[in-house]
N, C-alpha and C positions, 0 to 999 in steps of 0.2 A: 504494500500500500504506500502511496506517495506520502511524503512527510507533510502534514497539514500546515506546518509552520511556513512552508514555501508560499502559501496563499497570502501571507501577510506582506510580502515584498511590494506588491503593487500598491497597497495602501500606504506603506511606509514611504515609498517614493513620492506618492501623491501628497502626503502630508508635509514632507520635507523637500518638496521639489525645488523651491528657490535656493535652499541651502546646498542641496546636492548639485544643482546646476552651476553655481559659482565655484564650487570645489572642482567640478569637472572642467570648467573653463580655465581655472588656474593650472590644473594638470595639463590640459590640452595645450595651453600657450607655453608653459615652461618646458615641457617635454618636446613640444614642437620646435622651440628655439634651439634647445640643446641637440636634438636629433638632426636638425638642419645643419648646425655647426659641425657636428662630428661627421656627417655624411660628406659635406663639402670639403672639410679638412682632409679626409681620407681620399676623396676623389681628386682633389687638386695636388696632393702630395704624389699620388700615383701618376697623374698627368705630367707633373714636373719631372719626376724620376724617369718616366718613359720618354720625355722630350729629348734627353741626351742622345738616344739612339734614333728616335723618330725624325728629329730635325738635324741629326748629325752635328751635334755641338762639338766645338773644337776642344782639343786637349791643352791648348795654350796658344799664345800669340806673342809676336815681337814686332817692334816697329824699327825700321832702318832709316838712316838719314837719306838714302836714295833708293831707287828701285833696284832690285837685285839683278845682277847679270845672269845669263844662263849658267855660267860656270859656278857662281856663288850659290845659285839655287840647287844645282846638282850636288855640290859638295855638302850643302846643308841636309838634303834628303838622304845622303849616304849615312847620316847619323841615325837612321831608323825611323824617319818621319816622312810624311807627305805634306807638302806645303800648298796652301791655297791663298790666292790674293784676296785680301779683305780691306782694300784701300778705303779711306774715308776723308771727308772734308768737313770741318766745323764752320758753320755760318752764324754770324750774329744777326738774327732775324729782326725785322722791323717791329715786332711785338716785344722787343727787349728780352728775348730768350735765345739760347744757343741750340741750334739744330745740327746734329751729326748726320751727314748724308753718306750712305753707302750705295754701291751699285747692287742691283738685284742679285740675290744669292741663288746659286744653282747647285752648289756642291756642299757647302759648309754653312753652319749657323742659319738654317733655313727659317723663313718667316711663317708664322701662323696667322692666317687671314681671318679677322673677325668680321669685317664688313667690307663690301666693295671688292675691288680687284687690285692686283699689282699694276704698276704703271707700265705702259708699253709704247709711250711716245715721249718726245724730248721735254715737253712742258708739263709732265705729270709726275706725281709723287705719292707715295703711300707713307702715312705717318704712324708712329707709335700710338696705339689707341689711348693710353692714359695721358700722354702729353697733349693729344688733341682734345680730350675731354676737359682737362684742367685749363686749357687755353681757349675753350669754347670754339673749337674748329670742327667743322663737319665735312662729310664727303660733298664735293662740288664747290667748296670754298677755295679761295685763292690765297696763297701765302707768298711773302716776298722778302727778298734780301736786296735792298736797293733796286736796281733795274732788273734783277733776276726774279722771275715769277714762276710759280708752279701751281697747278690745279690738283687738289687732293682727290685721288681716285679710290683710296682704300685706307682702312684702319687695321694695323697689324701688331703683332708682338714678335720681336726678334728674339730668338732662342738664346742668344748670348747677352741679352740685356733684360732679364726678368726684373732686375732692380736697376733703376736708372742712375748709375754712378757716372758722372762725367769723367772723373779721374779715379783710378783705383785706390789712390791715397786719400780720397775725400772721406770725411768723418761720417757723412750721411748722404743717401741718394736724394735726388731732387726731381720730382715728377712734374713740376710746373716750369721751372726755369731751364730745364734741359730735356731734350728729346732726341730720338733716333728715327731714321727714315731710310727709304730706298727709292732710287730712281732707275729708269730704264738704261739700257746700254747707250742709246742715243743721248739721253739726258746727262749721263755721266761724262760723255765726250765734251759737253759744254761747260763742265766745271773747270774753274781756273786751276791750271796745273800747279801754280805756286802754292795753292792752299791744300794740296793733297798730302796726307800722311800715309806712308807706305807700310801698312800693317800686313803681316803675314800670319795666318792661322795655321796650326799644324795638328795633325793626327798621328799618333804612334802606329807603327806597323803592327806591333804587338802591345796590346793595352796592359798597363801596369796592374798588378793584383791589389795593391792598396796604396794609401797616401804616402807611406814611407818609400815604397819603390818608385812612386810617381815623382817624389822629390829628388830621389837619386837620379832618375832619368832626366828630369828637367835641369838639374844642376850640371849634369854632364853635357847636355845639349847647349846650355848657356856658355859653358867653358869652351866648347868647340866652335860655336857660331860666332862668339865675340872676337875670335881671332881672324875671322874671314869677313865679318860684316860690322859696319859702324852702327851700333844699336843705340836707339834713344829711349826704348822701353822694352821690357821683357816681363811677361805675366803668364806663368803656368796656370792651368784651370783651377787648381786647388787654392790659389791665392787670388783668383779673380772675383772681386766682390759683386760685379754685375751678374755673374752666373751663380755663385755659391751662397750669397747672402740670403736669398729667398728660401732656399732649402734649409738653411740653418735656423731661420726664423719660424718656419712652419711648425705647428704643433705645440708652440710654447704656451698657448692659452688654454690648452685642452684640460689640464688638471684643474684649473680654477673654474672653468665652466662646469665641469662635472661636480666639483665640490658645491657650487652654487645650487645645482639641481638637487643634490642630496639633502642640503639644508632645507630647501623648499618642501621636499618630500617628507622629511621628518616633521616639519610643522603641520603639513596636511595630515599626516598619520595621527598626530596628537589631536587635531581638530576632529577627525573621525572618532578617535577614542573618547574624547570628551562628549561628543554627540551621542555615542552609543551608551556611555555611562549614564548620561541624563535619561536616555530612553529606558535603561534598565531600572533606574530609580522610579521613573514614572509608571512602569509596568510591573512593579515588584509583586503586586497581588496576583497578576496573571502568571508570572514566572513561578511563584510559590505554588499555585494550583497545578501548573504543568509538572513541576518536580514531584509534587505529591501524587500525581497521576501516573508516574512511572517514567517520565522523560528524564534522560540523563543530562548532566551538565555539559558534557561534550557536545551533545546535539544542539543545545542552546548556544554554546560557544561558537559552533560553526555557523549557526543561523545569524547571530548578531555580527559576526565578522564577515559574512558573505557579501553584504552590500558594499562596505568600504572597499573590499578586494575587487568586486566586480566593477565598481566605478573607477578604481585605479587602473584596471586592465583596459576598460573602455577609453579612459583618458589617454593611456599610453599608446593604444592602437591608433586612436584619432590623432594624437600628437605626432606619431611617426609618419602618418599620412601627410599631415601639415608640414613636417620636416622635410620630407622627400619632394614636396611641391613648392609651396610659397616660401617657407623659411630657407629652403635650400638656395633659392635665388637671392634672397636678402643677404644671407651670409656670404654667398659668392661675390655679391656686389661689394661687400666690405673688403674682401681680399683683392678683388680687381681694382678697388680704389687706391691700393697701395703698390701693387706689383703689376708688371706687364707680363701676364701669364698667358700661355697658349690656351686654346679652347679645350674644354674638358668634357668627359662623359661621366654622368652620375653613376656611381658604382654602389652596389649593395654592400653595406658594412655590417657584418654580423656582430662585431664588437659594439657598435652603436646601439644595436637592438638589445643586447644584454645590458648595456649601461643605462638605457632609457626605458626599458620595459621590465626585464627580469629583476634587476636590482631594486627599482622603485616598488614593484609589487611585493618583493621579499621584505623590504623595510616596513611597508604598511601592514603586511601580514604579521610580522614579528611584534611590532609595537601594539597592534590591536589585540592580538592573541594574549599578550602578557597582561594588558590592562583589563580586558574583558574577563579573562580567567580570574583575575583578582576580584573583579566586581561580582562574579557569580560564585564566589567561594563561601557565601553565607549558607546556613541551614535553611531548608524550605520554610520553617516556621518564621524565621526572620523576614523572609520575603513576604509572607502572608500578612505579617504585622506592619510591614514597611519600615523595619528597623535595620537599615543598611548603613550602620555606623559602627566602627570598631569600639567606640566609647560606650555604645549601647545607651546613650542618653544620660549616663551617670556623670559626665564631665562637661556639662553645658557651660560655655564661656559666659561669665556674668558681666553685664555691662553697667556702667555707672549710671545711677539714677539722677545724677547732677546734670546730665545733658538732656537735650530735648528729645521728644519721641522720634522726630524726623532723623536726628543724628543717630539714635540707637537703631532705628530701622535700617539706615544706610550701612551701619556696621554689620548688622545681621546679613544684609544682602551681600556685602563683601565677603564675610566669613563663609557663607554657604556657596559662593561661586569662586572661591580662591583659586581652584584649579584652572577654570576658564580664564581668569584674569592673568594667571601666570603665563598661559599660552599666548594671550594677547600681547603681553609685554615682550615675550620672546619674538613674536611676529613683528612687532614694532621695531625691535632691536635690529633684526636682519633687514627689514625694509630700510631703516636709516643707514645701515652699512652700504646697501646698494645705492641709496640716494646720495650719500656722500661721495661714493665712487663716481657717480654721474656728474656731480658738481665740481669735484676737485681738479679735473684735468685743465679747464680754462685758467684757473688761478695759478696752478702749478706751472703751466707753460708760460703764462705772462711773467711770472716771477723768474722763471729760468732764463727767458730772453733778456730781461733786465739784468739779472745776475751775470750772465755771460758777457754782456757789454762791459760791466764794471770790473769783471775779473780777467779780462784779456791781458796776457803777458805783455803784448805790444800790439800795435795796429796791424802789422803784417808779419806772419811767420812763414818763411820760405823753406820748403823742403826740396833739396836738390837731388837730381839723379846721379850727378857726379860732382866732385869738388870744383868750385869756381870762385875766383876772387872778385871783390867789389870794393869800390872806394866810396860807396854811399855813406853819408854822414850818419852816425848812430847805429850802423849795422854791426851786429855782434854775433860771432860764430857760436854754434852749439852742435853737439852730437846727439844722436838719438838711436836707441836700440830697442827693438820690440821683443818682449818675452810674453809668456802666457801663463795664466793660472792653471792649476791641475784639474779644476772642476770637481773637487771632492765635495762630499756631503750633499750631493744633488745640485750644487751650484753650477751655473753656466760657465764653461771655460771662457776666459776673457783675455784679450790682448792688453798688455800693460806696457806703456812706453817709459823707458828709462832715459832721462835727459842728462846730458853733461854740459854744464854751463861754465863760462869763463869766471875766473876768480874776480871778485868785486864786480859782478855783473850789475848793470844798471837796470836790468829787466827782472831777473830772478834773484831775490835777496835771501840767500842762505848764509847762516853764520859761519859754517866751516865747510870748505869745498871738499874735504876728505870724508865727510859724513853722508849718510843716506837719509833723505827726507822724503816723506810721502805727501801727496797732495791731500788737502782737506776732503775732497770728494772721495778719495780712496779710503781715508780714515772713517768717514761717515758711513759709507756703503757697507764696509766690512767690519765696522766697530773695532778699529785698530788703535793702538796707543804706542807711545815710545817704549821700546824694550821688546816689542813683539818681533818675531822672526818670520819673514816671508820666504816661501819656497816657490820659485818661479822657474820656468824651463823654456828652452828653445822649442818652438811648436812642432817642428818636424825633425829634430835631432835629439840624440840622447845626451843632452847637456842640461844640467840643472844648476841653479844658483840659489844661494841663501843670502838674504839681506836683513840685517838688523835695523829696525826702525829707530832712528836716533832723533827724529824731530818731525813735526807736521808743518808743512808749508801751506800758508793760507791761500790756496788756489782751488777753486771749485769747477774749473772748466774742463777737467780731464782726470781720468784715473791714471796717475803717473807717479814716477819716482824722480827725484832730483839729486844730483851730486855734481862735483866738479868735473870739468872737461877732461883733465888729466887722469883723474880717478876712474872715470868711465872707460877711457881708452885702456887703462891698466887692467880693469876688470874683464874686458872682452878681448884683450890681446890685440888691440889695434895699435897702429903706429902713433907715436907722439905727434900731437897736432892735428890728428884726423878730425874731420867735422862733417856734418851732413846737412847743415842749413844755417839760416840767419834769422835772428830776431831784429826787427827794425820798425821804428815808427814812421819812417819814410819809405816810399816806394823805391824798390831797387830796379833800375832800368839799364844797368850796364852788364847784365848777365843774359846770355842767350836763352830765350824762352824754351828752347829744346832741352836745356839742362835743368829746367825747373819742373819738378814733379807736381807740386801743388803749392798754392798760396792760401794760408788760413787767415781769414780776416773776420770781421764781425758777421758778415753774411754767412760765411761758412760755419761759424760757431753757433749760430742760431738756426741753422738749417734743420737740425733734428727736431727742435720744438715746432717749427713751422710745418714739417712733414707730418708729425704726430697730430697736430691740430687739424690738418687737412684730412688725414685718413681715419682719425678716431673721433672727430667731432660728432658725426651722425650717430655713432655707436653709443656715445655718452648720452645723447638724447633719448635713445631707445631704453637705456638702463634706467634713466630717470622716470620715464613713463611706466616701465614695468614695475619699478619699486613702489610707485604710487598705487598702481592697480593692485599689487599684492597686499599693500597696507589696507586698502579699502575692503578688499575681499575678506581678509582675516578679521578685521574689526566687525564687519557686517555679520559674518557667520557666527562669531562667538558672542557678540552682544545680542544677536537674535536668539541664540541658545539660552542666554540668561533670562531674556523676557519669557521664552516658552517655558523654561523651568519654573519660573515664578508666576505662571498664568493664574494658578489658584489664589495666590496671595494678592495679585492684582485685582482679581474678581472680588475678593473680600473687601479690599479697600474701596472699590466702587460701591459695594453694598453699604459701607459705613459712611458714604457720602463724599468721598474724595473725588475731585474732578480729574479729568485726564491730564491736565496740565500739572496738577499737584503730584499725581502718580508718576508722571514723567520726571518731575523734579526729584522724586525718591530714587527711582531706578536708574534713570539716565545720568543723574548727577553723580552717583557712585561710579558708574562706568566712565563718565567724563573725567572725573578726578584721576582714575587709574590711567586712562589713555593719555591725558595731558602730562601727568607725572612721568609716564613711560616715554612719551615723546621727548620731553626735556632731558630726562635722565639718560636715555639711551643715545641721544645726540652726542653727549659728552663721552660716553663709553665707546660709541662707535668710532670716535676719532682715534682712540688708542688701538682698536682692532684694525682700522684702516691703515694706520701707521705701520703696524706689524705686517699686514698682508702686502702693503705696497713695497716695503723693504724686501720681503721674501720674493715678490714678483720681480723686482729689479735684480736681485742677486741670482735668481734661478732662471730668469727668462730674458733679461735684457743686458746689453753692454752699456757702459757709461753710468752716469748718475745724475738724477734730477731730484733735488730735495723736495719733499712733499710740502706744499704750501696751501693752506685752506683759509681763505679770507673770512673775516667776521660775518660778512654778508651771507655766506653759505649757511651758517648756523641759523640766521634769521629766516632765510628762504625755506630751510628744512622744517623749522618749527611752524612757519605759516602754512606750508603745504600739508603737514600732518594735521594741524588743527582744523584747517578748512575742509580737508577730506573727511575728518571725523564728524564735522558739523553736518555734512550731507548724509552720513550714515545715521546720525542721531535723529535727523528729521524722519528718515524711513522707519526707525524704531519707535518713534512717537506715534506714527500712523499704526504700527503693529499693536501698541498699547491700547489705542482707541478701539481696535477691533476685538479685544478680549471681552467676552460677554459677562455680565453680572451673574447670569444663571449658572456659570461653570462651578462656582464654589457650592451653591445650593444643591446642584445636581450630584456632586461628589459626596456632599454631606448626607444626602438622602440614600445614596448607595451604601 
């Protein structure tokens, strides 16, 4: 015979339809977002990794001062590589951007076409999709460089420029001020020959098995090619930021997104548990009768846990459908807003299904089984009498008679609903954490840009490809050597620059040129102090170095070490007097541009903040909206539960002559005090949590350091949003109070 308890599901859903609907929507939206993120993350990583073979991405490239002769090319290819011409010309466009123009690729670094077609006539060009988007250029538009004009025929992604780094030594890519493009054979012939850079890409005849072997092969190739060709640049693939940066950045946010989902699921599980617990209290006489009639507690446990589990499963399935459709495209747009990625195919991700369906259902099941089992642990007689308290009524909390009836009534309401209020405060807490994350980025980026300007060592830092002398007034030599952290304890491996500066430097003021100083940014990020020992290593060699921190240099622009120039050359075995660049407040104009690797100025120092602002701004808006929605849903569900639980008491107060407004003052005032105290208290607490999470995110997911800055206005906005959101919920609950009939108490008394 079918279990008669199953017939109650329809009635339970009908009675609690509004509550179950908003829980379903919260599950639907949160699982949909996380599912979409994980699906796109997996699909794009796969597309990126496959692009190396699909688009025949180079193993490296070098740039020569002149076009190679047939003999030079043949001698180079005898080193076990195949060379491909990949010449380019940089043009300062009329829209104040730099556009790098290549000839149509046919053999190496092929283009992925997003829209339109590749150019096939002299006056046509295909632009990088992201550069075109950020500069509001569309297919059919005309772009110009002085008298040179091109018609845009297509939007593409070049497989060797997934991250738009103009120079490999740049601190950050730039998707607005720099772009890449391709023109036809006829169009390339019209390019000014004096502006051509002779870049050659290579592919190994036998691919290296790992990065160590790749480094050995590239070092050997450099050693041999440099004796035959005058090189102005040499970049093996493993060091090419335009190719490798994207892959290293993928997947960094996965753990945080999953943690966020599980926090939401735990909150939902407790909401379900509180709902069911209230239902058990309300139906205690029925449960006592069923137990006395032979029903087992296990049957009741499964019955009361069934609806939360079924709603979670439904929300997870619907959320996954949303993730694979709408949210997939939204999350893909976020990735495509930062990187020039090839087109991708959506792939089924079994791991995402486990993380967004199996684990959430298991969490809801575990929490509800524990709490429901505890709620059903009383003897049948207790259920029949309605005595569902461990104290059995013997330890009733006494209230002071010196206070008013209203005050004592509110205290009783608080005491009887303390579990619901606890879940409300937890929900507010996590909502405020999300809300602060949504608001913190603009203030942090604005502060970072201002700080970078104030913390610049000098107006211009020149990094040289080869030593060169200058007579520029104020120019000061320095040496730089790049090491890497080991990436222990789950930390992201990070490049650390060790600078050697001249004694009595006018730009870097260290007390003792023989000591090791770390930048303030380094100390803040990794919580370092003088006396600590740093273990750094050559990234692709078996060389390790230990440095004892002997001081902290007040410089927040970079994760770096500082010492004297002579001391640095001694440490790394360089010749005395060796240097690799200049600090200068004046522009250096007497060094050949071909010998300058990069120039770090204010624009370059603030590029990271501008790029994050561009790529993350919309995401922060989504986080703010989601946090408010979650806040409203949690407050609505739990405050409604409190009203429903107190329906009999509300009915009695109406019989005694209290008006709806006065009853609202009793019940909603208690909830209001809890909510407002929760909002204000958790705003302060959420700052400490966000500080911790932000630092962990920077250490484990990002290179460099940006101190977290939260303006005072952020706290005011958060409080205002929380209180206004609750005001809307309170209005709905007041309507709910008005609908409680006076006859309810009389009806139950008659029974």
